[in-house]
Backbone as CSV, one residue per row, in Angstrom:
resi,resn,N_x,N_y,N_z,CA_x,CA_y,CA_z,C_x,C_y,C_z
1,MET,127.299,127.442,161.881,127.025,127.994,160.550,127.520,127.055,159.445
2,ALA,128.686,126.438,159.639,129.258,125.570,158.611,128.349,124.379,158.322
3,SER,127.756,123.796,159.405,126.893,122.631,159.207,125.645,122.996,158.416
4,HIS,125.106,124.232,158.664,123.938,124.678,157.900,124.270,124.824,156.422
5,LYS,125.468,125.353,156.122,125.880,125.536,154.731,126.030,124.193,154.025
6,LYS,126.494,123.171,154.765,126.656,121.850,154.170,125.302,121.212,153.859
7,ARG,124.292,121.558,154.698,122.984,120.940,154.504,122.249,121.501,153.282
8,ARG,122.539,122.750,152.935,121.802,123.382,151.842,121.980,122.640,150.516
9,PRO,123.220,122.285,150.116,123.360,121.510,148.876,122.657,120.157,148.950
10,LEU,122.691,119.517,150.123,122.028,118.228,150.280,120.522,118.370,150.105
11,ARG,119.963,119.431,150.713,118.527,119.672,150.567,118.165,119.946,149.110
12,ALA,119.029,120.704,148.444,118.771,121.015,147.036,118.778,119.742,146.186
13,VAL,119.751,118.853,146.465,119.829,117.596,145.724,118.598,116.735,146.007
14,CYS,118.203,116.663,147.268,117.017,115.873,147.632,115.757,116.431,146.982
15,SER,115.646,117.755,146.956,114.490,118.389,146.321,114.468,118.097,144.827
16,LEU,115.636,118.156,144.196,115.721,117.874,142.770,115.350,116.427,142.470
17,LEU,115.852,115.514,143.307,115.527,114.107,143.118,114.034,113.854,143.289
18,LEU,113.428,114.517,144.272,111.990,114.360,144.509,111.185,114.885,143.321
19,LEU,111.559,116.056,142.831,110.864,116.628,141.686,111.019,115.752,140.443
20,THR,112.230,115.201,140.275,112.461,114.316,139.137,111.598,113.066,139.241
21,ALA,111.528,112.484,140.451,110.714,111.292,140.658,109.239,111.588,140.395
22,LEU,108.759,112.744,140.840,107.360,113.124,140.612,107.086,113.333,139.123
23,ALA,108.056,113.940,138.421,107.892,114.156,136.985,107.833,112.828,136.235
24,VAL,108.714,111.892,136.600,108.722,110.577,135.970,107.406,109.855,136.245
25,LEU,106.931,109.938,137.495,105.667,109.298,137.856,104.509,109.900,137.076
26,TYR,104.535,111.225,136.908,103.463,111.892,136.153,103.465,111.471,134.694
27,VAL,104.645,111.409,134.097,104.733,110.996,132.697,104.281,109.548,132.550
28,TRP,104.681,108.687,133.481,104.244,107.284,133.441,102.729,107.196,133.525
29,TRP,102.134,107.918,134.466,100.676,107.919,134.600,100.023,108.456,133.330
30,GLY,100.605,109.495,132.758,100.048,110.098,131.557,100.170,109.243,130.323
31,ASN,100.957,108.163,130.386,101.107,107.254,129.261,100.405,105.915,129.480
32,THR,99.872,105.704,130.670,99.259,104.410,130.982,97.828,104.522,131.485
33,SER,97.358,105.724,131.759,96.025,105.932,132.321,95.065,106.353,131.208
34,LEU,94.030,105.557,130.989,93.088,105.815,129.907,92.219,107.037,130.190
35,GLN,91.956,107.790,129.139,91.067,108.946,129.217,89.948,108.777,128.194
36,VAL,88.718,108.928,128.640,87.571,108.866,127.745,87.207,110.281,127.313
37,THR,87.109,110.485,126.003,86.691,111.785,125.477,85.425,111.599,124.655
38,ALA,84.668,112.673,124.490,83.407,112.595,123.765,83.335,113.673,122.697
39,CYS,82.747,113.322,121.575,82.556,114.258,120.469,81.205,113.939,119.831
40,SER,80.421,114.963,119.521,79.072,114.756,118.986,78.850,115.617,117.742
41,PRO,79.422,115.238,116.622,79.226,116.022,115.401,77.779,115.941,114.920
42,VAL,77.317,117.040,114.341,75.934,117.147,113.889,75.904,117.162,112.361
43,PHE,74.982,116.365,111.785,74.865,116.262,110.334,73.401,116.408,109.935
44,PRO,73.091,117.302,109.015,71.704,117.453,108.587,71.186,116.274,107.767
45,ASN,72.093,115.523,107.127,71.672,114.413,106.262,71.802,113.054,106.927
46,LEU,72.073,113.024,108.224,72.164,111.734,108.918,70.774,111.116,109.026
47,PRO,70.602,109.868,108.622,69.297,109.220,108.791,68.851,109.229,110.253
48,GLU,67.560,109.423,110.454,67.036,109.556,111.816,67.367,108.349,112.680
49,ALA,67.363,107.173,112.093,67.619,105.965,112.877,69.022,105.954,113.464
50,PHE,69.935,106.726,112.887,71.319,106.759,113.370,71.588,107.953,114.285
51,ASP,70.569,108.720,114.588,70.732,109.815,115.544,71.048,109.221,116.919
52,GLY,72.209,109.552,117.472,72.648,108.979,118.744,73.497,107.730,118.602
53,PHE,73.847,107.352,117.382,74.684,106.182,117.139,76.076,106.426,117.716
54,ARG,76.531,105.503,118.571,77.774,105.701,119.317,78.905,104.855,118.730
55,ILE,79.990,105.541,118.382,81.162,104.893,117.805,82.347,105.083,118.741
56,VAL,82.913,103.998,119.209,84.173,104.090,119.961,85.315,104.015,118.965
57,VAL,86.165,105.025,119.000,87.288,105.123,118.074,88.578,104.818,118.830
58,LEU,89.307,103.807,118.351,90.587,103.418,118.938,91.642,103.444,117.838
59,GLY,92.814,103.929,118.157,93.881,103.952,117.169,95.252,103.878,117.795
60,ASP,96.216,103.489,116.988,97.623,103.576,117.370,97.914,102.896,118.704
61,LEU,97.470,101.670,118.833,97.783,100.914,120.048,99.272,100.581,120.127
62,HIS,99.880,100.285,118.981,101.317,99.995,118.947,101.707,98.924,119.968
63,THR,100.890,97.874,120.057,101.065,96.725,120.955,100.954,97.081,122.428
64,ALA,100.402,98.249,122.757,100.231,98.612,124.168,99.189,97.706,124.819
65,ARG,99.343,97.523,126.120,98.352,96.789,126.907,97.977,97.621,128.126
66,PHE,96.698,97.694,128.394,96.170,98.415,129.546,95.478,97.389,130.440
67,GLY,96.169,97.007,131.496,95.699,95.912,132.320,96.097,94.586,131.692
68,GLU,95.964,93.531,132.457,96.354,92.207,131.976,95.491,91.814,130.782
69,GLY,96.152,91.504,129.671,95.410,91.138,128.474,94.531,92.248,127.929
70,ASN,94.846,93.482,128.254,94.073,94.659,127.841,92.697,94.705,128.492
71,ALA,92.575,94.097,129.665,91.283,94.048,130.348,90.753,95.442,130.679
72,ASP,91.644,96.353,131.082,91.200,97.709,131.417,90.663,98.423,130.187
73,LEU,91.308,98.206,129.056,90.828,98.808,127.811,89.455,98.260,127.457
74,PHE,89.296,96.948,127.518,88.004,96.348,127.176,86.911,96.837,128.120
75,ASP,87.216,96.925,129.404,86.214,97.396,130.368,85.813,98.840,130.078
76,THR,86.790,99.665,129.757,86.503,101.073,129.465,85.649,101.203,128.217
77,VAL,85.975,100.431,127.186,85.176,100.462,125.954,83.756,99.982,126.237
78,ARG,83.612,98.913,126.974,82.292,98.360,127.284,81.430,99.365,128.034
79,GLU,82.040,100.120,128.923,81.299,101.111,129.710,80.703,102.216,128.839
80,GLN,81.215,102.397,127.635,80.711,103.461,126.749,79.487,103.012,125.946
81,SER,79.095,101.754,126.071,77.938,101.197,125.357,77.971,101.531,123.859
82,PRO,79.031,101.153,123.168,79.136,101.519,121.749,78.199,100.699,120.871
83,ASP,77.734,101.324,119.792,77.036,100.598,118.740,78.034,100.013,117.755
84,MET,79.221,100.596,117.722,80.255,100.159,116.789,81.617,100.575,117.340
85,ILE,82.626,99.765,117.077,84.010,100.077,117.445,84.835,100.122,116.162
86,VAL,85.692,101.130,116.042,86.575,101.183,114.873,88.022,101.264,115.352
87,LEU,88.860,100.484,114.682,90.307,100.472,114.913,90.958,101.095,113.685
88,VAL,91.534,102.290,113.849,92.012,103.026,112.676,93.532,102.912,112.493
89,GLY,94.044,101.688,112.603,95.411,101.411,112.198,96.457,101.470,113.290
90,ASP,97.631,100.942,112.951,98.769,100.820,113.863,98.386,100.087,115.145
91,LEU,97.719,98.969,114.964,97.447,98.086,116.092,98.759,97.578,116.672
92,MET,99.734,97.364,115.795,101.040,96.860,116.208,102.118,97.876,115.862
93,ASP,103.344,97.589,116.246,104.427,98.546,116.076,105.656,97.833,115.527
94,CYS,106.272,98.431,114.509,107.429,97.776,113.900,108.687,97.902,114.752
95,PHE,108.653,98.712,115.819,109.804,98.870,116.696,109.647,98.122,118.022
96,HIS,108.499,97.476,118.225,108.242,96.740,119.460,108.060,95.255,119.153
97,PRO,108.477,94.385,120.046,108.136,92.967,119.881,106.613,92.798,119.898
98,ILE,106.115,91.891,119.085,104.672,91.666,118.996,104.339,90.365,119.708
99,PRO,103.649,90.423,120.852,103.255,89.177,121.522,102.433,88.304,120.582
100,ALA,102.647,87.006,120.658,102.020,86.080,119.705,100.504,86.173,119.720
101,ASP,99.915,86.456,120.871,98.458,86.462,120.985,97.855,87.857,120.897
102,TYR,98.666,88.862,120.588,98.189,90.240,120.737,97.022,90.572,119.806
103,ALA,97.189,90.323,118.517,96.140,90.679,117.560,94.860,89.887,117.834
104,ALA,95.003,88.586,118.068,93.827,87.748,118.310,93.112,88.160,119.588
105,GLN,93.863,88.390,120.633,93.270,88.760,121.921,92.555,90.109,121.842
106,THR,93.174,91.060,121.155,92.548,92.372,120.997,91.274,92.262,120.178
107,ALA,91.329,91.501,119.092,90.152,91.323,118.246,89.009,90.660,118.996
108,GLU,89.307,89.617,119.728,88.264,88.916,120.473,87.646,89.806,121.548
109,GLY,88.496,90.522,122.277,87.997,91.353,123.361,87.089,92.461,122.877
110,LEU,87.441,93.100,121.761,86.626,94.210,121.257,85.379,93.718,120.536
111,SER,85.509,92.695,119.696,84.352,92.229,118.937,83.292,91.592,119.827
112,ALA,83.676,91.183,121.038,82.687,90.663,121.986,81.813,91.778,122.565
113,ILE,82.267,93.016,122.418,81.532,94.167,122.958,80.565,94.731,121.925
114,ALA,81.032,94.925,120.700,80.228,95.513,119.625,80.875,95.177,118.297
115,PRO,80.131,95.283,117.191,80.753,95.069,115.876,81.985,95.965,115.721
116,THR,83.084,95.357,115.294,84.369,96.048,115.263,84.941,96.021,113.845
117,TYR,85.437,97.181,113.405,85.952,97.338,112.046,87.379,97.883,112.112
118,TYR,88.189,97.477,111.150,89.623,97.778,111.204,90.155,98.164,109.828
119,VAL,91.058,99.160,109.819,91.864,99.450,108.629,93.335,99.471,109.036
120,THR,94.195,99.181,108.083,95.626,99.122,108.371,96.222,100.513,108.552
121,GLY,97.317,100.550,109.306,98.140,101.740,109.433,99.498,101.504,108.800
122,ASN,100.348,102.499,108.858,101.671,102.361,108.240,102.531,101.301,108.926
123,HIS,102.328,101.078,110.224,103.183,100.114,110.920,102.877,98.680,110.528
124,GLU,101.623,98.358,110.246,101.327,97.001,109.800,102.079,96.675,108.510
125,TRP,102.168,97.652,107.626,102.866,97.409,106.361,104.375,97.388,106.574
126,ALA,104.864,98.156,107.532,106.296,98.119,107.829,106.694,96.775,108.439
127,ILE,105.811,96.201,109.223,106.073,94.886,109.818,106.072,93.807,108.738
128,GLY,105.112,93.911,107.815,104.993,92.925,106.743,103.976,91.842,107.061
129,ASP,103.742,90.969,106.092,102.799,89.854,106.210,101.406,90.354,106.577
130,VAL,100.987,91.442,105.927,99.684,92.042,106.226,98.526,91.068,105.993
131,PRO,98.530,90.261,104.910,97.421,89.307,104.746,97.255,88.383,105.953
132,TYR,98.368,87.982,106.554,98.279,87.123,107.740,97.587,87.847,108.886
133,TRP,97.987,89.098,109.158,97.387,89.833,110.264,95.910,90.108,110.018
134,LYS,95.571,90.369,108.768,94.152,90.574,108.447,93.353,89.303,108.718
135,GLU,93.926,88.171,108.381,93.238,86.905,108.602,93.074,86.631,110.095
136,VAL,94.093,86.944,110.880,93.981,86.761,112.335,92.822,87.597,112.885
137,LEU,92.765,88.845,112.505,91.699,89.715,112.988,90.335,89.224,112.523
138,THR,90.241,88.852,111.260,88.968,88.388,110.715,88.487,87.132,111.420
139,SER,89.395,86.200,111.658,89.016,84.932,112.281,88.659,85.090,113.750
140,HIS,88.960,86.264,114.321,88.611,86.511,115.724,87.576,87.622,115.866
141,GLY,86.774,87.798,114.816,85.567,88.594,114.956,85.577,90.005,114.431
142,VAL,86.714,90.492,113.908,86.811,91.865,113.419,86.589,91.893,111.903
143,THR,85.850,92.880,111.435,85.674,93.082,110.002,86.781,93.994,109.484
144,VAL,87.597,93.483,108.584,88.690,94.245,107.989,88.186,94.885,106.703
145,LEU,88.391,96.195,106.583,88.000,96.915,105.378,89.268,97.295,104.605
146,SER,89.476,96.640,103.466,90.650,96.880,102.630,90.186,97.501,101.324
147,ASN,90.055,98.826,101.314,89.535,99.533,100.142,88.164,98.981,99.760
148,GLN,87.328,98.849,100.790,86.012,98.247,100.652,84.975,99.097,101.388
149,PHE,83.711,98.802,101.119,82.636,99.481,101.831,81.480,98.512,102.037
150,LEU,80.640,98.837,103.006,79.490,98.001,103.305,78.392,98.858,103.932
151,PRO,77.140,98.407,103.853,76.046,99.155,104.468,75.886,98.787,105.941
152,LEU,75.536,99.771,106.739,75.152,99.553,108.124,73.665,99.878,108.218
153,GLU,72.881,98.945,108.727,71.433,99.137,108.765,70.956,99.268,110.207
154,ARG,70.002,100.173,110.379,69.456,100.435,111.713,68.071,101.064,111.536
155,GLY,67.093,100.445,112.138,65.743,100.994,112.082,65.230,101.181,110.678
156,GLY,65.616,100.304,109.766,65.142,100.394,108.397,65.870,101.414,107.545
157,GLU,66.905,102.057,108.079,67.676,103.041,107.324,69.129,102.592,107.228
158,THR,69.867,103.235,106.326,71.212,102.766,106.002,72.207,103.915,105.944
159,VAL,73.406,103.671,106.488,74.567,104.511,106.221,75.660,103.589,105.695
160,ILE,76.656,104.178,105.060,77.715,103.386,104.447,79.014,103.589,105.221
161,LEU,79.708,102.476,105.475,81.022,102.517,106.112,82.056,102.007,105.116
162,ALA,83.057,102.828,104.845,84.141,102.447,103.940,85.461,102.504,104.689
163,GLY,86.432,101.763,104.204,87.749,101.775,104.836,88.835,101.550,103.813
164,ILE,89.934,102.260,103.969,91.034,102.128,103.009,92.297,101.629,103.698
165,ASP,93.063,100.860,102.952,94.381,100.462,103.427,95.297,101.685,103.448
166,ASP,96.299,101.618,104.310,97.257,102.713,104.405,98.002,102.893,103.083
167,PRO,98.423,104.128,102.761,99.192,104.348,101.527,100.473,103.532,101.445
168,ASN,100.987,103.041,102.586,102.162,102.160,102.549,101.849,100.787,101.974
169,GLY,100.583,100.548,101.646,100.181,99.249,101.124,100.625,99.029,99.694
170,TYR,99.996,98.055,99.057,100.415,97.637,97.719,100.359,98.801,96.744
171,ALA,101.360,98.865,95.852,101.470,99.978,94.913,100.284,100.037,93.949
172,ASP,99.687,98.895,93.660,98.588,98.867,92.694,97.219,98.811,93.372
173,GLN,97.173,99.152,94.666,95.890,99.072,95.359,94.929,100.143,94.848
174,LYS,93.653,99.898,95.093,92.612,100.840,94.712,92.840,102.170,95.412
175,THR,92.658,103.258,94.698,92.872,104.573,95.291,91.644,105.001,96.094
176,PRO,91.826,105.917,97.043,90.657,106.446,97.760,89.628,107.060,96.816
177,GLU,90.092,107.699,95.753,89.177,108.310,94.792,88.333,107.250,94.075
178,GLN,88.957,106.144,93.737,88.205,105.059,93.092,87.168,104.472,94.041
179,LEU,87.548,104.306,95.298,86.610,103.785,96.284,85.431,104.739,96.463
180,ALA,85.717,106.028,96.537,84.650,107.015,96.688,83.690,106.965,95.505
181,GLU,84.211,106.786,94.299,83.355,106.671,93.125,82.463,105.436,93.217
182,GLU,82.997,104.347,93.734,82.206,103.130,93.892,81.091,103.323,94.909
183,VAL,81.410,104.000,96.014,80.380,104.268,97.030,79.250,105.097,96.432
184,THR,79.621,106.156,95.743,78.615,107.030,95.139,77.819,106.290,94.066
185,GLY,78.500,105.474,93.277,77.813,104.719,92.240,76.810,103.730,92.803
186,ALA,77.127,103.153,93.947,76.252,102.135,94.529,75.142,102.729,95.393
187,TYR,75.424,103.858,96.070,74.471,104.374,97.054,74.116,105.843,96.862
188,GLY,74.550,106.447,95.773,74.185,107.830,95.509,74.725,108.771,96.568
189,ASP,73.844,109.645,97.049,74.270,110.645,98.032,73.986,110.220,99.463
190,SER,73.970,108.921,99.718,73.753,108.420,101.086,74.846,108.917,102.020
191,PHE,74.516,108.999,103.289,75.498,109.354,104.317,76.549,108.260,104.378
192,TRP,77.835,108.673,104.316,78.865,107.647,104.408,80.070,108.121,105.208
193,MET,80.718,107.149,105.827,81.886,107.386,106.667,83.080,106.636,106.098
194,LEU,84.244,107.207,106.300,85.483,106.618,105.792,86.478,106.428,106.929
195,LEU,86.962,105.210,107.093,88.051,104.921,108.021,89.353,104.990,107.249
196,ALA,90.256,105.870,107.680,91.519,106.084,106.966,92.574,106.473,107.996
197,HIS,93.638,105.714,108.088,94.607,105.900,109.166,95.234,107.281,109.204
198,ARG,95.602,107.830,108.067,96.462,109.026,108.032,95.666,110.325,108.199
199,ASN,95.817,110.940,109.332,95.147,112.220,109.591,95.604,113.321,108.647
200,ASP,96.876,113.322,108.280,97.431,114.429,107.513,97.072,114.383,106.026
201,HIS,96.368,113.334,105.600,95.899,113.288,104.219,94.520,113.932,104.070
202,PHE,93.934,114.368,105.163,92.577,114.895,105.090,92.458,116.196,104.304
203,PRO,93.237,117.232,104.606,92.938,118.535,103.988,93.044,118.551,102.473
204,LYS,93.994,117.798,101.892,94.221,117.880,100.448,93.712,116.662,99.677
205,GLN,93.261,115.619,100.390,92.804,114.433,99.665,91.487,113.882,100.216
206,TYR,91.499,113.405,101.454,90.318,112.722,101.968,89.105,113.643,102.071
207,SER,89.321,114.919,102.333,88.198,115.848,102.452,87.509,116.091,101.115
208,LEU,88.148,115.700,100.021,87.603,115.927,98.680,86.829,114.722,98.151
209,LEU,86.739,113.669,98.941,86.126,112.430,98.459,84.609,112.427,98.563
210,GLY,84.056,113.332,99.350,82.605,113.374,99.516,82.086,112.661,100.739
211,ALA,82.969,112.081,101.551,82.534,111.413,102.779,82.001,112.451,103.764
212,ASP,80.944,112.091,104.460,80.407,112.993,105.480,81.317,113.045,106.698
213,LEU,81.902,111.908,107.041,82.793,111.842,108.201,83.960,110.921,107.890
214,VAL,85.164,111.428,108.099,86.389,110.635,108.004,86.899,110.422,109.425
215,ILE,87.316,109.208,109.734,87.827,108.891,111.066,89.260,108.388,110.925
216,SER,90.178,109.041,111.627,91.602,108.753,111.461,92.328,108.689,112.792
217,GLY,93.585,108.289,112.721,94.499,108.310,113.860,95.821,108.895,113.410
218,HIS,96.904,108.199,113.690,98.251,108.471,113.172,98.943,109.679,113.807
219,GLY,98.214,110.699,114.221,98.841,111.926,114.706,99.337,111.874,116.134
220,HIS,98.864,110.889,116.932,99.278,110.744,118.331,99.052,112.021,119.141
221,GLY,98.099,112.834,118.711,97.819,114.063,119.448,98.937,115.074,119.433
222,GLY,99.900,114.895,118.529,101.051,115.789,118.531,102.042,115.484,119.637
223,LEU,101.910,114.302,120.257,102.802,113.800,121.310,102.769,114.653,122.575
224,VAL,103.087,115.922,122.457,103.069,116.836,123.608,101.981,117.869,123.359
225,ARG,100.971,117.915,124.234,99.843,118.815,124.044,100.077,120.106,124.828
226,LEU,100.599,121.095,124.161,100.839,122.396,124.786,99.612,123.286,124.619
227,PRO,99.373,124.218,125.552,98.237,125.128,125.405,98.316,125.914,124.093
228,PHE,97.158,126.119,123.489,97.014,126.918,122.268,97.721,126.303,121.062
229,THR,98.009,125.005,121.109,98.578,124.318,119.953,97.778,123.056,119.689
230,ASP,98.012,122.462,118.533,97.424,121.176,118.189,98.463,120.075,118.358
231,GLY,99.356,120.285,119.300,100.434,119.337,119.534,101.770,119.922,119.129
232,LEU,102.829,119.378,119.709,104.164,119.918,119.475,104.871,119.282,118.289
233,VAL,104.762,117.947,118.149,105.558,117.237,117.142,104.667,116.253,116.394
234,SER,104.753,116.267,115.072,104.014,115.299,114.273,104.754,113.970,114.258
235,THR,104.096,112.946,113.745,104.734,111.636,113.683,105.858,111.592,112.644
236,ASP,105.916,112.576,111.749,107.072,112.649,110.843,108.073,113.713,111.294
237,ARG,107.964,114.100,112.579,108.940,114.951,113.274,108.974,116.390,112.764
238,THR,107.831,116.916,112.343,107.710,118.344,112.086,107.043,118.998,113.293
239,PHE,107.307,120.273,113.491,106.789,120.957,114.672,105.423,121.580,114.397
240,PHE,104.631,121.631,115.474,103.316,122.268,115.501,102.416,121.781,114.353
241,PRO,102.130,120.484,114.346,101.251,119.938,113.310,99.798,120.342,113.545
242,SER,98.961,120.020,112.590,97.525,120.213,112.747,96.814,118.891,112.485
243,TYR,95.507,118.886,112.667,94.680,117.700,112.454,95.158,116.528,113.323
244,THR,95.476,116.795,114.583,96.025,115.735,115.434,95.056,115.206,116.484
245,ALA,93.967,115.922,116.763,93.061,115.459,117.820,91.733,116.189,117.718
246,GLY,90.649,115.415,117.717,89.328,116.034,117.743,88.717,116.203,116.367
247,LEU,87.833,117.191,116.255,86.989,117.359,115.076,87.468,118.530,114.212
248,TYR,87.487,118.308,112.887,87.899,119.325,111.922,86.918,119.302,110.748
249,GLU,87.003,120.318,109.920,86.128,120.377,108.747,86.871,121.020,107.581
250,ALA,86.654,120.475,106.391,87.210,121.053,105.172,86.397,120.557,103.990
251,HIS,86.102,121.449,103.059,85.416,121.104,101.818,84.105,120.356,102.055
252,GLY,83.411,120.723,103.136,82.131,120.106,103.429,82.210,118.739,104.064
253,SER,83.409,118.285,104.383,83.613,116.984,105.025,84.139,117.195,106.434
254,ARG,83.785,116.297,107.338,84.285,116.353,108.714,85.356,115.288,108.911
255,LEU,86.284,115.594,109.795,87.323,114.644,110.202,87.326,114.538,111.708
256,PHE,87.320,113.307,112.213,87.603,113.093,113.630,88.902,112.326,113.746
257,VAL,89.825,112.853,114.557,91.121,112.217,114.773,91.248,111.830,116.240
258,THR,91.527,110.566,116.489,91.827,110.150,117.853,93.301,110.374,118.176
259,ARG,93.578,110.741,119.419,94.965,110.889,119.862,95.655,109.547,120.006
260,GLY,94.900,108.473,119.987,95.478,107.147,120.049,95.780,106.681,121.458
261,LEU,96.371,105.507,121.534,96.549,104.823,122.815,97.996,104.512,123.159
262,GLY,98.798,104.138,122.190,100.154,103.694,122.476,101.212,104.649,121.962
263,ASN,102.438,104.178,122.013,103.588,104.946,121.549,104.438,104.079,120.636
264,SER,105.037,104.711,119.660,105.891,103.998,118.723,107.350,104.161,119.120
265,GLY,108.070,103.050,119.180,109.484,103.123,119.517,109.706,103.737,120.889
266,ARG,110.568,104.763,120.958,110.908,105.372,122.241,110.132,106.655,122.519
267,THR,109.101,106.935,121.747,108.325,108.153,121.990,107.469,108.009,123.240
268,PHE,107.048,109.133,123.778,106.137,109.136,124.919,105.269,110.381,124.843
269,ARG,104.213,110.406,125.659,103.226,111.465,125.638,103.387,112.388,126.840
270,VAL,103.064,113.664,126.629,103.025,114.635,127.719,101.734,115.428,127.580
271,LEU,100.959,115.493,128.662,99.658,116.168,128.659,98.766,115.606,127.549
272,ASN,98.847,114.302,127.349,98.238,113.677,126.174,97.980,112.207,126.473
273,ARG,97.043,111.966,127.388,96.813,110.597,127.851,96.252,109.699,126.756
274,PRO,96.451,108.395,126.873,95.857,107.454,125.923,94.338,107.632,125.885
275,GLU,93.797,107.662,124.668,92.408,108.089,124.487,91.494,106.964,123.997
276,VAL,90.377,106.820,124.700,89.235,106.060,124.198,88.197,107.109,123.807
277,ALA,88.035,107.306,122.498,87.168,108.377,122.009,85.784,107.827,121.688
278,VAL,84.768,108.581,122.049,83.387,108.217,121.754,82.801,109.290,120.837
279,VAL,82.507,108.909,119.608,81.895,109.814,118.639,80.425,109.449,118.528
280,THR,79.564,110.368,118.911,78.118,110.138,118.843,77.554,110.936,117.668
281,LEU,77.012,110.240,116.695,76.444,110.891,115.533,75.119,111.553,115.903
282,CYS,74.944,112.801,115.473,73.725,113.541,115.799,73.107,114.098,114.523
283,ARG,71.781,114.027,114.457,71.070,114.598,113.316,70.563,115.987,113.688
284,GLY,70.780,116.947,112.810,70.329,118.288,113.058,71.072,119.256,112.160
285,GLU,70.778,120.520,112.339,71.448,121.547,111.574,72.781,121.881,112.246
286,ALA,73.876,121.788,111.503,75.195,122.074,112.050,75.279,123.546,112.418
287,GLY,75.890,123.820,113.597,76.017,125.188,114.056,77.113,125.943,113.347
């Protein structure tokens, strides 16, 4: 009997160690295994030529790599056959070392697949030397949108793509409202999309600009995706945030937020795998 009693604590310790190892392995897998998600918002004013236009949305890489040189990420993006790729900020991280070739390698790999567009996030401005990073991306095939807009043409029809620098940028930079006025002044009521890093600026600011679709990141999916919530913790450490993943609507404008790919500093994801999001634009009457 005594030997059996001695074995019980040992078995309990072994069971605990096994469960701990499985939990660690699960969290590691959940932070390194790419997940492809799909979203197909419907717009009555989308030009017919853009019906079915596929946009791969990537955000918040924070210097993460998936496979050697991000090969797994590039392969996954390529498999989605995108018409356009957008990088919605925080390509790098102010709390992580930045490999010398990271920005150039990422830009080359993505722009070789499809036209790629980028806006800054808060971490690029925290790191500093933003003009240098913009030049690196531009020289390796990515179009940087710094409070700018341009037409996208397809089948003889046009939509407008605009992008704004993060609010952490220069104090005298053009405001989102000024940019929206310029878009409207140049193209009237044309269908237009806005790339803007900060998801949490949508309900009270970005949704009022008149953009048909805003595409953002920054929310990291709420870090921990619990059932019946939009995530547990925001990036500014408030509980139960909103606008952290997927499609939202306010004031006649739509928002798509990617959960992102990497982690900042010592944060990690739970039930919230790194996301390669595919947004397919659809023409029709919204349900």
